mmCIF file of the C-alpha atoms, coordinates in Angstrom:
data_MODEL
# 
_entry.id   MODEL 
# 
loop_
_atom_site.group_PDB 
_atom_site.id 
_atom_site.type_symbol 
_atom_site.label_atom_id 
_atom_site.label_alt_id 
_atom_site.label_comp_id 
_atom_site.label_asym_id 
_atom_site.label_entity_id 
_atom_site.label_seq_id 
_atom_site.pdbx_PDB_ins_code 
_atom_site.Cartn_x 
_atom_site.Cartn_y 
_atom_site.Cartn_z 
_atom_site.occupancy 
_atom_site.B_iso_or_equiv 
_atom_site.pdbx_formal_charge 
_atom_site.auth_seq_id 
_atom_site.auth_comp_id 
_atom_site.auth_asym_id 
_atom_site.auth_atom_id 
_atom_site.pdbx_PDB_model_num 
ATOM 1   C CA . UNK A 1 1   ? -9.939  37.248  21.972  1.00 0.00 ? 1   UNK A CA 1 
ATOM 2   C CA . UNK A 1 2   ? -10.213 35.565  18.465  1.00 0.00 ? 2   UNK A CA 1 
ATOM 3   C CA . UNK A 1 3   ? -10.646 31.423  18.563  1.00 0.00 ? 3   UNK A CA 1 
ATOM 4   C CA . UNK A 1 4   ? -8.574  29.679  16.168  1.00 0.00 ? 4   UNK A CA 1 
ATOM 5   C CA . UNK A 1 5   ? -10.213 26.732  17.427  1.00 0.00 ? 5   UNK A CA 1 
ATOM 6   C CA . UNK A 1 6   ? -13.639 27.378  15.694  1.00 0.00 ? 6   UNK A CA 1 
ATOM 7   C CA . UNK A 1 7   ? -11.839 28.930  12.405  1.00 0.00 ? 7   UNK A CA 1 
ATOM 8   C CA . UNK A 1 8   ? -13.042 27.105  9.064   1.00 0.00 ? 8   UNK A CA 1 
ATOM 9   C CA . UNK A 1 9   ? -10.803 25.856  6.772   1.00 0.00 ? 9   UNK A CA 1 
ATOM 10  C CA . UNK A 1 10  ? -10.162 27.888  3.584   1.00 0.00 ? 10  UNK A CA 1 
ATOM 11  C CA . UNK A 1 11  ? -9.732  26.287  0.167   1.00 0.00 ? 11  UNK A CA 1 
ATOM 12  C CA . UNK A 1 12  ? -8.310  27.450  -2.859  1.00 0.00 ? 12  UNK A CA 1 
ATOM 13  C CA . UNK A 1 13  ? -5.918  26.941  -6.292  1.00 0.00 ? 13  UNK A CA 1 
ATOM 14  C CA . UNK A 1 14  ? -2.627  28.181  -6.520  1.00 0.00 ? 14  UNK A CA 1 
ATOM 15  C CA . UNK A 1 15  ? -1.025  27.098  -9.689  1.00 0.00 ? 15  UNK A CA 1 
ATOM 16  C CA . UNK A 1 16  ? -3.480  24.172  -10.167 1.00 0.00 ? 16  UNK A CA 1 
ATOM 17  C CA . UNK A 1 17  ? -2.458  22.919  -6.592  1.00 0.00 ? 17  UNK A CA 1 
ATOM 18  C CA . UNK A 1 18  ? -5.461  22.862  -4.414  1.00 0.00 ? 18  UNK A CA 1 
ATOM 19  C CA . UNK A 1 19  ? -4.571  24.891  -1.057  1.00 0.00 ? 19  UNK A CA 1 
ATOM 20  C CA . UNK A 1 20  ? -6.542  23.807  2.248   1.00 0.00 ? 20  UNK A CA 1 
ATOM 21  C CA . UNK A 1 21  ? -6.007  25.908  5.125   1.00 0.00 ? 21  UNK A CA 1 
ATOM 22  C CA . UNK A 1 22  ? -6.866  25.277  8.651   1.00 0.00 ? 22  UNK A CA 1 
ATOM 23  C CA . UNK A 1 23  ? -6.269  26.563  11.952  1.00 0.00 ? 23  UNK A CA 1 
ATOM 24  C CA . UNK A 1 24  ? -2.779  27.975  12.965  1.00 0.00 ? 24  UNK A CA 1 
ATOM 25  C CA . UNK A 1 25  ? -3.421  24.789  15.688  1.00 0.00 ? 25  UNK A CA 1 
ATOM 26  C CA . UNK A 1 26  ? -1.580  22.928  12.504  1.00 0.00 ? 26  UNK A CA 1 
ATOM 27  C CA . UNK A 1 27  ? 1.919   23.325  12.565  1.00 0.00 ? 27  UNK A CA 1 
ATOM 28  C CA . UNK A 1 28  ? 3.141   21.918  9.834   1.00 0.00 ? 28  UNK A CA 1 
ATOM 29  C CA . UNK A 1 29  ? 2.982   21.662  6.101   1.00 0.00 ? 29  UNK A CA 1 
ATOM 30  C CA . UNK A 1 30  ? 2.019   18.491  4.055   1.00 0.00 ? 30  UNK A CA 1 
ATOM 31  C CA . UNK A 1 31  ? 2.234   18.137  0.009   1.00 0.00 ? 31  UNK A CA 1 
ATOM 32  C CA . UNK A 1 32  ? -0.012  14.684  -1.055  1.00 0.00 ? 32  UNK A CA 1 
ATOM 33  C CA . UNK A 1 33  ? -1.632  13.853  -3.981  1.00 0.00 ? 33  UNK A CA 1 
ATOM 34  C CA . UNK A 1 34  ? -5.073  12.675  -3.667  1.00 0.00 ? 34  UNK A CA 1 
ATOM 35  C CA . UNK A 1 35  ? -7.557  11.520  -6.997  1.00 0.00 ? 35  UNK A CA 1 
ATOM 36  C CA . UNK A 1 36  ? -4.607  12.606  -9.349  1.00 0.00 ? 36  UNK A CA 1 
ATOM 37  C CA . UNK A 1 37  ? -4.614  16.309  -7.571  1.00 0.00 ? 37  UNK A CA 1 
ATOM 38  C CA . UNK A 1 38  ? -1.644  17.914  -5.842  1.00 0.00 ? 38  UNK A CA 1 
ATOM 39  C CA . UNK A 1 39  ? -2.533  18.976  -2.521  1.00 0.00 ? 39  UNK A CA 1 
ATOM 40  C CA . UNK A 1 40  ? -1.252  21.495  0.186   1.00 0.00 ? 40  UNK A CA 1 
ATOM 41  C CA . UNK A 1 41  ? -2.804  20.977  3.877   1.00 0.00 ? 41  UNK A CA 1 
ATOM 42  C CA . UNK A 1 42  ? -1.070  23.899  5.740   1.00 0.00 ? 42  UNK A CA 1 
ATOM 43  C CA . UNK A 1 43  ? -1.963  26.354  8.722   1.00 0.00 ? 43  UNK A CA 1 
ATOM 44  C CA . UNK A 1 44  ? -4.070  29.433  7.835   1.00 0.00 ? 44  UNK A CA 1 
ATOM 45  C CA . UNK A 1 45  ? -2.061  32.082  7.534   1.00 0.00 ? 45  UNK A CA 1 
ATOM 46  C CA . UNK A 1 46  ? 0.836   30.576  5.239   1.00 0.00 ? 46  UNK A CA 1 
ATOM 47  C CA . UNK A 1 47  ? 2.090   33.190  2.979   1.00 0.00 ? 47  UNK A CA 1 
ATOM 48  C CA . UNK A 1 48  ? 0.890   32.680  -0.432  1.00 0.00 ? 48  UNK A CA 1 
ATOM 49  C CA . UNK A 1 49  ? 4.061   33.982  -1.837  1.00 0.00 ? 49  UNK A CA 1 
ATOM 50  C CA . UNK A 1 50  ? 5.867   30.931  0.211   1.00 0.00 ? 50  UNK A CA 1 
ATOM 51  C CA . UNK A 1 51  ? 3.328   28.560  -1.027  1.00 0.00 ? 51  UNK A CA 1 
ATOM 52  C CA . UNK A 1 52  ? 3.833   29.679  -5.003  1.00 0.00 ? 52  UNK A CA 1 
ATOM 53  C CA . UNK A 1 53  ? 7.789   28.861  -4.188  1.00 0.00 ? 53  UNK A CA 1 
ATOM 54  C CA . UNK A 1 54  ? 7.362   25.757  -2.699  1.00 0.00 ? 54  UNK A CA 1 
ATOM 55  C CA . UNK A 1 55  ? 5.209   24.576  -5.519  1.00 0.00 ? 55  UNK A CA 1 
ATOM 56  C CA . UNK A 1 56  ? 7.504   25.433  -8.363  1.00 0.00 ? 56  UNK A CA 1 
ATOM 57  C CA . UNK A 1 57  ? 10.437  23.719  -6.221  1.00 0.00 ? 57  UNK A CA 1 
ATOM 58  C CA . UNK A 1 58  ? 8.399   20.610  -6.180  1.00 0.00 ? 58  UNK A CA 1 
ATOM 59  C CA . UNK A 1 59  ? 7.044   20.824  -9.554  1.00 0.00 ? 59  UNK A CA 1 
ATOM 60  C CA . UNK A 1 60  ? 8.984   17.877  -10.881 1.00 0.00 ? 60  UNK A CA 1 
ATOM 61  C CA . UNK A 1 61  ? 7.894   15.898  -8.227  1.00 0.00 ? 61  UNK A CA 1 
ATOM 62  C CA . UNK A 1 62  ? 4.190   16.636  -8.545  1.00 0.00 ? 62  UNK A CA 1 
ATOM 63  C CA . UNK A 1 63  ? 4.389   16.006  -11.869 1.00 0.00 ? 63  UNK A CA 1 
ATOM 64  C CA . UNK A 1 64  ? 5.947   12.641  -11.418 1.00 0.00 ? 64  UNK A CA 1 
ATOM 65  C CA . UNK A 1 65  ? 3.626   11.730  -8.072  1.00 0.00 ? 65  UNK A CA 1 
ATOM 66  C CA . UNK A 1 66  ? 0.508   12.914  -10.143 1.00 0.00 ? 66  UNK A CA 1 
ATOM 67  C CA . UNK A 1 67  ? 1.582   10.311  -13.022 1.00 0.00 ? 67  UNK A CA 1 
ATOM 68  C CA . UNK A 1 68  ? 2.119   7.596   -10.199 1.00 0.00 ? 68  UNK A CA 1 
ATOM 69  C CA . UNK A 1 69  ? -1.402  8.494   -8.768  1.00 0.00 ? 69  UNK A CA 1 
ATOM 70  C CA . UNK A 1 70  ? -3.462  8.247   -12.005 1.00 0.00 ? 70  UNK A CA 1 
ATOM 71  C CA . UNK A 1 71  ? -1.625  4.774   -12.721 1.00 0.00 ? 71  UNK A CA 1 
ATOM 72  C CA . UNK A 1 72  ? -2.180  3.334   -9.330  1.00 0.00 ? 72  UNK A CA 1 
ATOM 73  C CA . UNK A 1 73  ? -5.885  4.125   -8.992  1.00 0.00 ? 73  UNK A CA 1 
ATOM 74  C CA . UNK A 1 74  ? -6.557  2.756   -12.601 1.00 0.00 ? 74  UNK A CA 1 
ATOM 75  C CA . UNK A 1 75  ? -5.556  -0.527  -10.810 1.00 0.00 ? 75  UNK A CA 1 
ATOM 76  C CA . UNK A 1 76  ? -7.877  -0.513  -7.478  1.00 0.00 ? 76  UNK A CA 1 
ATOM 77  C CA . UNK A 1 77  ? -10.054 -2.211  -9.555  1.00 0.00 ? 77  UNK A CA 1 
ATOM 78  C CA . UNK A 1 78  ? -7.978  -4.681  -11.657 1.00 0.00 ? 78  UNK A CA 1 
ATOM 79  C CA . UNK A 1 79  ? -10.978 -7.718  -12.254 1.00 0.00 ? 79  UNK A CA 1 
ATOM 80  C CA . UNK A 1 80  ? -13.342 -5.289  -13.759 1.00 0.00 ? 80  UNK A CA 1 
ATOM 81  C CA . UNK A 1 81  ? -10.419 -4.069  -16.241 1.00 0.00 ? 81  UNK A CA 1 
ATOM 82  C CA . UNK A 1 82  ? -9.340  -8.261  -16.842 1.00 0.00 ? 82  UNK A CA 1 
ATOM 83  C CA . UNK A 1 83  ? -6.676  -8.874  -14.742 1.00 0.00 ? 83  UNK A CA 1 
ATOM 84  C CA . UNK A 1 84  ? -4.899  -9.035  -11.235 1.00 0.00 ? 84  UNK A CA 1 
ATOM 85  C CA . UNK A 1 85  ? -1.693  -9.261  -9.727  1.00 0.00 ? 85  UNK A CA 1 
ATOM 86  C CA . UNK A 1 86  ? 0.024   -11.778 -8.110  1.00 0.00 ? 86  UNK A CA 1 
ATOM 87  C CA . UNK A 1 87  ? 3.632   -11.736 -6.653  1.00 0.00 ? 87  UNK A CA 1 
ATOM 88  C CA . UNK A 1 88  ? 4.156   -8.955  -9.229  1.00 0.00 ? 88  UNK A CA 1 
ATOM 89  C CA . UNK A 1 89  ? 2.748   -10.913 -12.237 1.00 0.00 ? 89  UNK A CA 1 
ATOM 90  C CA . UNK A 1 90  ? 0.291   -9.428  -14.176 1.00 0.00 ? 90  UNK A CA 1 
ATOM 91  C CA . UNK A 1 91  ? -2.463  -12.298 -14.640 1.00 0.00 ? 91  UNK A CA 1 
ATOM 92  C CA . UNK A 1 92  ? -4.994  -12.312 -17.504 1.00 0.00 ? 92  UNK A CA 1 
ATOM 93  C CA . UNK A 1 93  ? -8.213  -13.458 -16.333 1.00 0.00 ? 93  UNK A CA 1 
ATOM 94  C CA . UNK A 1 94  ? -10.292 -16.157 -18.304 1.00 0.00 ? 94  UNK A CA 1 
ATOM 95  C CA . UNK A 1 95  ? -13.738 -17.125 -17.571 1.00 0.00 ? 95  UNK A CA 1 
ATOM 96  C CA . UNK A 1 96  ? -15.388 -20.724 -18.342 1.00 0.00 ? 96  UNK A CA 1 
ATOM 97  C CA . UNK A 1 97  ? -18.419 -22.004 -17.085 1.00 0.00 ? 97  UNK A CA 1 
ATOM 98  C CA . UNK A 1 98  ? -18.280 -25.149 -15.111 1.00 0.00 ? 98  UNK A CA 1 
ATOM 99  C CA . UNK A 1 99  ? -19.750 -27.649 -13.022 1.00 0.00 ? 99  UNK A CA 1 
ATOM 100 C CA . UNK A 1 100 ? -17.717 -26.575 -10.042 1.00 0.00 ? 100 UNK A CA 1 
ATOM 101 C CA . UNK A 1 101 ? -15.956 -23.723 -8.866  1.00 0.00 ? 101 UNK A CA 1 
ATOM 102 C CA . UNK A 1 102 ? -12.117 -23.250 -8.797  1.00 0.00 ? 102 UNK A CA 1 
ATOM 103 C CA . UNK A 1 103 ? -9.207  -21.514 -10.163 1.00 0.00 ? 103 UNK A CA 1 
ATOM 104 C CA . UNK A 1 104 ? -5.979  -22.928 -12.258 1.00 0.00 ? 104 UNK A CA 1 
ATOM 105 C CA . UNK A 1 105 ? -3.472  -20.828 -12.859 1.00 0.00 ? 105 UNK A CA 1 
ATOM 106 C CA . UNK A 1 106 ? -1.488  -21.693 -16.357 1.00 0.00 ? 106 UNK A CA 1 
ATOM 107 C CA . UNK A 1 107 ? 1.551   -19.297 -16.969 1.00 0.00 ? 107 UNK A CA 1 
ATOM 108 C CA . UNK A 1 108 ? 0.215   -15.451 -16.785 1.00 0.00 ? 108 UNK A CA 1 
ATOM 109 C CA . UNK A 1 109 ? -3.182  -16.810 -16.787 1.00 0.00 ? 109 UNK A CA 1 
ATOM 110 C CA . UNK A 1 110 ? -5.857  -17.347 -14.448 1.00 0.00 ? 110 UNK A CA 1 
ATOM 111 C CA . UNK A 1 111 ? -8.400  -19.432 -15.467 1.00 0.00 ? 111 UNK A CA 1 
ATOM 112 C CA . UNK A 1 112 ? -11.549 -18.741 -13.131 1.00 0.00 ? 112 UNK A CA 1 
ATOM 113 C CA . UNK A 1 113 ? -14.396 -21.672 -13.481 1.00 0.00 ? 113 UNK A CA 1 
ATOM 114 C CA . UNK A 1 114 ? -17.770 -20.828 -12.349 1.00 0.00 ? 114 UNK A CA 1 
ATOM 115 C CA . UNK A 1 115 ? -21.178 -21.645 -11.713 1.00 0.00 ? 115 UNK A CA 1 
ATOM 116 C CA . UNK A 1 116 ? -23.166 -18.174 -12.131 1.00 0.00 ? 116 UNK A CA 1 
ATOM 117 C CA . UNK A 1 117 ? -22.182 -15.153 -14.692 1.00 0.00 ? 117 UNK A CA 1 
ATOM 118 C CA . UNK A 1 118 ? -22.633 -12.608 -12.203 1.00 0.00 ? 118 UNK A CA 1 
ATOM 119 C CA . UNK A 1 119 ? -19.290 -10.435 -11.868 1.00 0.00 ? 119 UNK A CA 1 
ATOM 120 C CA . UNK A 1 120 ? -19.666 -10.249 -8.395  1.00 0.00 ? 120 UNK A CA 1 
ATOM 121 C CA . UNK A 1 121 ? -19.735 -13.997 -8.526  1.00 0.00 ? 121 UNK A CA 1 
ATOM 122 C CA . UNK A 1 122 ? -16.907 -14.642 -10.364 1.00 0.00 ? 122 UNK A CA 1 
ATOM 123 C CA . UNK A 1 123 ? -14.741 -11.658 -7.878  1.00 0.00 ? 123 UNK A CA 1 
ATOM 124 C CA . UNK A 1 124 ? -15.489 -13.480 -4.821  1.00 0.00 ? 124 UNK A CA 1 
ATOM 125 C CA . UNK A 1 125 ? -14.022 -16.454 -6.344  1.00 0.00 ? 125 UNK A CA 1 
ATOM 126 C CA . UNK A 1 126 ? -10.768 -14.744 -7.444  1.00 0.00 ? 126 UNK A CA 1 
ATOM 127 C CA . UNK A 1 127 ? -10.779 -12.776 -4.370  1.00 0.00 ? 127 UNK A CA 1 
ATOM 128 C CA . UNK A 1 128 ? -10.931 -16.415 -2.351  1.00 0.00 ? 128 UNK A CA 1 
ATOM 129 C CA . UNK A 1 129 ? -8.230  -17.814 -4.326  1.00 0.00 ? 129 UNK A CA 1 
ATOM 130 C CA . UNK A 1 130 ? -6.134  -14.898 -3.752  1.00 0.00 ? 130 UNK A CA 1 
ATOM 131 C CA . UNK A 1 131 ? -6.681  -15.049 0.258   1.00 0.00 ? 131 UNK A CA 1 
ATOM 132 C CA . UNK A 1 132 ? -5.879  -18.802 0.193   1.00 0.00 ? 132 UNK A CA 1 
ATOM 133 C CA . UNK A 1 133 ? -2.578  -18.311 -1.660  1.00 0.00 ? 133 UNK A CA 1 
ATOM 134 C CA . UNK A 1 134 ? -1.423  -15.149 0.336   1.00 0.00 ? 134 UNK A CA 1 
ATOM 135 C CA . UNK A 1 135 ? -2.160  -17.783 3.570   1.00 0.00 ? 135 UNK A CA 1 
ATOM 136 C CA . UNK A 1 136 ? -0.001  -20.113 2.269   1.00 0.00 ? 136 UNK A CA 1 
ATOM 137 C CA . UNK A 1 137 ? 2.736   -18.345 0.834   1.00 0.00 ? 137 UNK A CA 1 
ATOM 138 C CA . UNK A 1 138 ? 3.152   -15.679 3.758   1.00 0.00 ? 138 UNK A CA 1 
ATOM 139 C CA . UNK A 1 139 ? 2.694   -18.377 6.737   1.00 0.00 ? 139 UNK A CA 1 
ATOM 140 C CA . UNK A 1 140 ? 5.986   -20.365 5.004   1.00 0.00 ? 140 UNK A CA 1 
ATOM 141 C CA . UNK A 1 141 ? 7.886   -17.487 3.922   1.00 0.00 ? 141 UNK A CA 1 
ATOM 142 C CA . UNK A 1 142 ? 7.735   -15.772 7.247   1.00 0.00 ? 142 UNK A CA 1 
ATOM 143 C CA . UNK A 1 143 ? 9.060   -18.767 8.966   1.00 0.00 ? 143 UNK A CA 1 
ATOM 144 C CA . UNK A 1 144 ? 12.063  -18.833 6.454   1.00 0.00 ? 144 UNK A CA 1 
ATOM 145 C CA . UNK A 1 145 ? 12.758  -15.667 6.817   1.00 0.00 ? 145 UNK A CA 1 
ATOM 146 C CA . UNK A 1 146 ? 12.322  -15.753 10.283  1.00 0.00 ? 146 UNK A CA 1 
ATOM 147 C CA . UNK A 1 147 ? 15.257  -18.737 10.351  1.00 0.00 ? 147 UNK A CA 1 
ATOM 148 C CA . UNK A 1 148 ? 17.274  -17.128 7.878   1.00 0.00 ? 148 UNK A CA 1 
ATOM 149 C CA . UNK A 1 149 ? 17.712  -13.634 9.780   1.00 0.00 ? 149 UNK A CA 1 
ATOM 150 C CA . UNK A 1 150 ? 17.525  -15.299 13.314  1.00 0.00 ? 150 UNK A CA 1 
ATOM 151 C CA . UNK A 1 151 ? 14.592  -13.482 14.410  1.00 0.00 ? 151 UNK A CA 1 
ATOM 152 C CA . UNK A 1 152 ? 11.811  -15.571 16.156  1.00 0.00 ? 152 UNK A CA 1 
ATOM 153 C CA . UNK A 1 153 ? 8.186   -14.373 16.241  1.00 0.00 ? 153 UNK A CA 1 
ATOM 154 C CA . UNK A 1 154 ? 5.542   -15.431 18.480  1.00 0.00 ? 154 UNK A CA 1 
ATOM 155 C CA . UNK A 1 155 ? 2.851   -16.002 16.206  1.00 0.00 ? 155 UNK A CA 1 
ATOM 156 C CA . UNK A 1 156 ? 1.242   -14.666 12.680  1.00 0.00 ? 156 UNK A CA 1 
ATOM 157 C CA . UNK A 1 157 ? -2.984  -13.555 11.835  1.00 0.00 ? 157 UNK A CA 1 
ATOM 158 C CA . UNK A 1 158 ? -3.304  -13.090 8.344   1.00 0.00 ? 158 UNK A CA 1 
ATOM 159 C CA . UNK A 1 159 ? -5.796  -9.992  8.089   1.00 0.00 ? 159 UNK A CA 1 
ATOM 160 C CA . UNK A 1 160 ? -7.425  -7.652  5.861   1.00 0.00 ? 160 UNK A CA 1 
ATOM 161 C CA . UNK A 1 161 ? -6.111  -3.838  5.802   1.00 0.00 ? 161 UNK A CA 1 
ATOM 162 C CA . UNK A 1 162 ? -6.539  -0.926  3.890   1.00 0.00 ? 162 UNK A CA 1 
ATOM 163 C CA . UNK A 1 163 ? -3.802  0.909   5.655   1.00 0.00 ? 163 UNK A CA 1 
ATOM 164 C CA . UNK A 1 164 ? -1.014  -0.968  6.650   1.00 0.00 ? 164 UNK A CA 1 
ATOM 165 C CA . UNK A 1 165 ? 0.980   -4.037  5.189   1.00 0.00 ? 165 UNK A CA 1 
ATOM 166 C CA . UNK A 1 166 ? 1.397   -5.846  8.640   1.00 0.00 ? 166 UNK A CA 1 
ATOM 167 C CA . UNK A 1 167 ? 1.878   -5.030  12.343  1.00 0.00 ? 167 UNK A CA 1 
ATOM 168 C CA . UNK A 1 168 ? 3.784   -6.784  15.350  1.00 0.00 ? 168 UNK A CA 1 
ATOM 169 C CA . UNK A 1 169 ? 2.527   -6.046  19.423  1.00 0.00 ? 169 UNK A CA 1 
ATOM 170 C CA . UNK A 1 170 ? 5.099   -6.319  22.165  1.00 0.00 ? 170 UNK A CA 1 
ATOM 171 C CA . UNK A 1 171 ? 4.411   -9.854  22.575  1.00 0.00 ? 171 UNK A CA 1 
ATOM 172 C CA . UNK A 1 172 ? 5.968   -11.108 18.867  1.00 0.00 ? 172 UNK A CA 1 
ATOM 173 C CA . UNK A 1 173 ? 2.514   -11.412 17.344  1.00 0.00 ? 173 UNK A CA 1 
ATOM 174 C CA . UNK A 1 174 ? 2.995   -10.689 13.777  1.00 0.00 ? 174 UNK A CA 1 
ATOM 175 C CA . UNK A 1 175 ? -0.378  -9.548  11.328  1.00 0.00 ? 175 UNK A CA 1 
ATOM 176 C CA . UNK A 1 176 ? 0.594   -9.451  7.812   1.00 0.00 ? 176 UNK A CA 1 
ATOM 177 C CA . UNK A 1 177 ? -2.124  -8.342  5.372   1.00 0.00 ? 177 UNK A CA 1 
ATOM 178 C CA . UNK A 1 178 ? -3.417  -11.300 2.518   1.00 0.00 ? 178 UNK A CA 1 
ATOM 179 C CA . UNK A 1 179 ? -3.054  -8.226  -0.557  1.00 0.00 ? 179 UNK A CA 1 
ATOM 180 C CA . UNK A 1 180 ? 0.493   -8.742  -0.083  1.00 0.00 ? 180 UNK A CA 1 
ATOM 181 C CA . UNK A 1 181 ? 0.378   -11.508 -2.174  1.00 0.00 ? 181 UNK A CA 1 
ATOM 182 C CA . UNK A 1 182 ? -0.026  -8.934  -5.118  1.00 0.00 ? 182 UNK A CA 1 
ATOM 183 C CA . UNK A 1 183 ? 3.855   -7.755  -4.694  1.00 0.00 ? 183 UNK A CA 1 
ATOM 184 C CA . UNK A 1 184 ? 6.543   -8.926  -5.964  1.00 0.00 ? 184 UNK A CA 1 
ATOM 185 C CA . UNK A 1 185 ? 8.402   -11.475 -4.167  1.00 0.00 ? 185 UNK A CA 1 
ATOM 186 C CA . UNK A 1 186 ? 11.466  -9.402  -3.059  1.00 0.00 ? 186 UNK A CA 1 
ATOM 187 C CA . UNK A 1 187 ? 8.919   -6.729  -1.818  1.00 0.00 ? 187 UNK A CA 1 
ATOM 188 C CA . UNK A 1 188 ? 6.841   -8.975  0.205   1.00 0.00 ? 188 UNK A CA 1 
ATOM 189 C CA . UNK A 1 189 ? 10.551  -10.256 1.689   1.00 0.00 ? 189 UNK A CA 1 
ATOM 190 C CA . UNK A 1 190 ? 10.940  -6.187  2.927   1.00 0.00 ? 190 UNK A CA 1 
ATOM 191 C CA . UNK A 1 191 ? 7.888   -6.171  4.511   1.00 0.00 ? 191 UNK A CA 1 
ATOM 192 C CA . UNK A 1 192 ? 7.955   -9.608  6.445   1.00 0.00 ? 192 UNK A CA 1 
ATOM 193 C CA . UNK A 1 193 ? 11.658  -8.580  7.489   1.00 0.00 ? 193 UNK A CA 1 
ATOM 194 C CA . UNK A 1 194 ? 10.387  -5.122  8.736   1.00 0.00 ? 194 UNK A CA 1 
ATOM 195 C CA . UNK A 1 195 ? 7.774   -6.808  10.933  1.00 0.00 ? 195 UNK A CA 1 
ATOM 196 C CA . UNK A 1 196 ? 10.202  -9.430  12.396  1.00 0.00 ? 196 UNK A CA 1 
ATOM 197 C CA . UNK A 1 197 ? 12.605  -6.587  13.158  1.00 0.00 ? 197 UNK A CA 1 
ATOM 198 C CA . UNK A 1 198 ? 9.533   -5.002  15.049  1.00 0.00 ? 198 UNK A CA 1 
ATOM 199 C CA . UNK A 1 199 ? 9.741   -7.830  17.380  1.00 0.00 ? 199 UNK A CA 1 
ATOM 200 C CA . UNK A 1 200 ? 13.357  -6.492  18.638  1.00 0.00 ? 200 UNK A CA 1 
ATOM 201 C CA . UNK A 1 201 ? 12.654  -2.658  18.412  1.00 0.00 ? 201 UNK A CA 1 
ATOM 202 C CA . UNK A 1 202 ? 9.116   -0.990  18.683  1.00 0.00 ? 202 UNK A CA 1 
ATOM 203 C CA . UNK A 1 203 ? 9.965   2.030   16.699  1.00 0.00 ? 203 UNK A CA 1 
ATOM 204 C CA . UNK A 1 204 ? 11.304  3.444   13.656  1.00 0.00 ? 204 UNK A CA 1 
ATOM 205 C CA . UNK A 1 205 ? 14.370  4.582   15.175  1.00 0.00 ? 205 UNK A CA 1 
ATOM 206 C CA . UNK A 1 206 ? 17.813  4.905   13.395  1.00 0.00 ? 206 UNK A CA 1 
ATOM 207 C CA . UNK A 1 207 ? 18.819  1.510   14.968  1.00 0.00 ? 207 UNK A CA 1 
ATOM 208 C CA . UNK A 1 208 ? 15.431  0.270   13.903  1.00 0.00 ? 208 UNK A CA 1 
ATOM 209 C CA . UNK A 1 209 ? 16.540  1.315   10.003  1.00 0.00 ? 209 UNK A CA 1 
ATOM 210 C CA . UNK A 1 210 ? 20.050  0.190   10.879  1.00 0.00 ? 210 UNK A CA 1 
ATOM 211 C CA . UNK A 1 211 ? 18.998  -3.465  11.328  1.00 0.00 ? 211 UNK A CA 1 
ATOM 212 C CA . UNK A 1 212 ? 16.064  -3.743  8.862   1.00 0.00 ? 212 UNK A CA 1 
ATOM 213 C CA . UNK A 1 213 ? 19.433  -2.958  6.551   1.00 0.00 ? 213 UNK A CA 1 
ATOM 214 C CA . UNK A 1 214 ? 21.700  -5.317  7.700   1.00 0.00 ? 214 UNK A CA 1 
ATOM 215 C CA . UNK A 1 215 ? 18.864  -7.523  7.599   1.00 0.00 ? 215 UNK A CA 1 
ATOM 216 C CA . UNK A 1 216 ? 17.668  -6.836  3.921   1.00 0.00 ? 216 UNK A CA 1 
ATOM 217 C CA . UNK A 1 217 ? 20.561  -4.929  2.253   1.00 0.00 ? 217 UNK A CA 1 
ATOM 218 C CA . UNK A 1 218 ? 18.685  -2.949  -0.362  1.00 0.00 ? 218 UNK A CA 1 
ATOM 219 C CA . UNK A 1 219 ? 15.453  -2.470  1.756   1.00 0.00 ? 219 UNK A CA 1 
ATOM 220 C CA . UNK A 1 220 ? 15.488  1.310   0.170   1.00 0.00 ? 220 UNK A CA 1 
ATOM 221 C CA . UNK A 1 221 ? 14.690  0.281   -3.266  1.00 0.00 ? 221 UNK A CA 1 
ATOM 222 C CA . UNK A 1 222 ? 11.514  -1.958  -2.005  1.00 0.00 ? 222 UNK A CA 1 
ATOM 223 C CA . UNK A 1 223 ? 10.273  0.689   0.002   1.00 0.00 ? 223 UNK A CA 1 
ATOM 224 C CA . UNK A 1 224 ? 10.392  3.319   -2.317  1.00 0.00 ? 224 UNK A CA 1 
ATOM 225 C CA . UNK A 1 225 ? 8.641   1.052   -4.678  1.00 0.00 ? 225 UNK A CA 1 
ATOM 226 C CA . UNK A 1 226 ? 5.976   0.312   -2.082  1.00 0.00 ? 226 UNK A CA 1 
ATOM 227 C CA . UNK A 1 227 ? 5.416   3.670   -1.918  1.00 0.00 ? 227 UNK A CA 1 
ATOM 228 C CA . UNK A 1 228 ? 5.265   4.408   -5.524  1.00 0.00 ? 228 UNK A CA 1 
ATOM 229 C CA . UNK A 1 229 ? 3.196   1.371   -6.244  1.00 0.00 ? 229 UNK A CA 1 
ATOM 230 C CA . UNK A 1 230 ? 1.291   -0.177  -3.120  1.00 0.00 ? 230 UNK A CA 1 
ATOM 231 C CA . UNK A 1 231 ? -1.558  2.545   -3.171  1.00 0.00 ? 231 UNK A CA 1 
ATOM 232 C CA . UNK A 1 232 ? -3.863  1.229   -5.590  1.00 0.00 ? 232 UNK A CA 1 
ATOM 233 C CA . UNK A 1 233 ? -3.304  -2.676  -4.239  1.00 0.00 ? 233 UNK A CA 1 
ATOM 234 C CA . UNK A 1 234 ? -3.568  -1.821  -0.620  1.00 0.00 ? 234 UNK A CA 1 
ATOM 235 C CA . UNK A 1 235 ? -7.045  -0.431  -1.546  1.00 0.00 ? 235 UNK A CA 1 
ATOM 236 C CA . UNK A 1 236 ? -8.052  -3.397  -3.431  1.00 0.00 ? 236 UNK A CA 1 
ATOM 237 C CA . UNK A 1 237 ? -10.957 -5.456  -2.390  1.00 0.00 ? 237 UNK A CA 1 
# 
């Protein structure tokens, strides 16, 4: 009997889309954009005709999301490009030699006072400032929203994640990604409300989303923004 479990994956290109075929243990098909390239992950014997039709059907989606992906990738290391995101704003970075390290925010300019000329040292100063700002803002904002929507939580921790914006366990302990400070405030609020609702519902059922919508009526708009723009920001750092 042929053992599909040891079948190696096969990679090919169909209409400029990278096709990754794996053993038939994979039951579902996934279309994604990775490194400015459209990819389809599918069971090994998926019909080529079916894949061509799917690619044609999703052509506009692929084009749009490759553009979004390209824009996001260009922002992963914002600092090297002379700016940083902060509460949805794009702050220009200006460096000044000083006797003491500190940061000063003036309008849309972030002045970074440094002792050493090292890029890595300047970068550390900026990230430390972002983390401090994030901790202060998120602690105050979560407490405010908790009272506003009448959902209590047990505790809050600020963490560094590369794949999630926040989490909530069964005890009501909430963890938030410090990189949230780079998002627009309205999107930050959506993430915080999302986690607060998880205090009551530990799933993503229809009931959960109805509750999120009740507490944050325009959540779909914020969720969409996060999906389209959050990739580069969560990869930052």
